[in-house]
C-alpha positions, 0 to 999 in steps of 0.5 A: 133375365139376360137374353143371349146365344151361347155355343159350345164346340170344344168337343166331340159334341155340340151344345147351342143355347138360346135364352129370351125372357123366361125361356131357355132352349138348349139343343145338345147333339152327341157324337158330332166331332168333324161335323161342327162346321156343318151343323152348327149354324142350323142348330143355332137358327133351329134354337133361336127360332124356337126360343122366339130370339133375335141376334138383335135381341141378344144382350151377348153372345157366348162360346166355350173356348176350350181346351178341347178340339182345336178344330172345334174350338175355332168354329164355335169362336168364329162363328160367334164372333161374326154373330156379335159383330154384325149385331154389334153385341159383345161377347163373353168367353167359358173356358172347358174348365169353368164350364165344369166347375160352375156345375160342381156343388160338392163343397170341397176341393176338387179337379175338373179333367178332359181327355188331351188323348195320347195318355194325357189330360187337361187339368185344373184344380179348385177350392172349395168355393170354387175358385181355380187354384191350380192353373190349367195344365196338360199333364199325364193321366197318372198324375190327375190320378195321384192328385187325391181330389174328387174329379169331374168331367163330361167324358167316359174316363176311367178315374177313381172318384169321378163324376160325369157331368152332362156337357148339355146341362152345364151350359147355362150356368156356366154362361151366367156366371161368366157374364157376371165377371164382365165382357171382353174378347173371345181367345182360345184356351188351347194349353198345349200345341195341336198335335200338327204343331208338334209334328212340325217340330 
């Protein structure tokens, strides 16, 4: 079993996952938006210590690339890039959509939805085999509601036929699946411009 460290700072929560051999340590903190930069390194240190893992033992490092919190994504990616560079190890990215999709077991087409604020949602759709067939986009919540698909996410959203998954439980399967696809650079998936960029325009 591959040893690795993975972090998810893409939303209002924080998840750190450390795996060494058959031991997996997952640390999940709810409601820590705007505090990722304050607590992330302590959570990484504690997860790695509990797993008995060192950076040099990691086969790779992983981070959730978004969409979600623009600031949170940047914190997670820069931290993982720094650790990987220091240890001389590769990186792998997991989108917020695939974080959910790799954990859906329904066997039917479905959609993944993430709150984008101001009445909008980030949305992507998958076929019954879990292959993405509608590319990530930012759309009005009403358009998501009208898609007719079972919907999955990790937030409290008021859609019919919606299932809320626990984001802290989703990271292991998503990282393993992403790593099987190979390694590369870490690039944020924003889908839309930040509010600051929109205001500037």
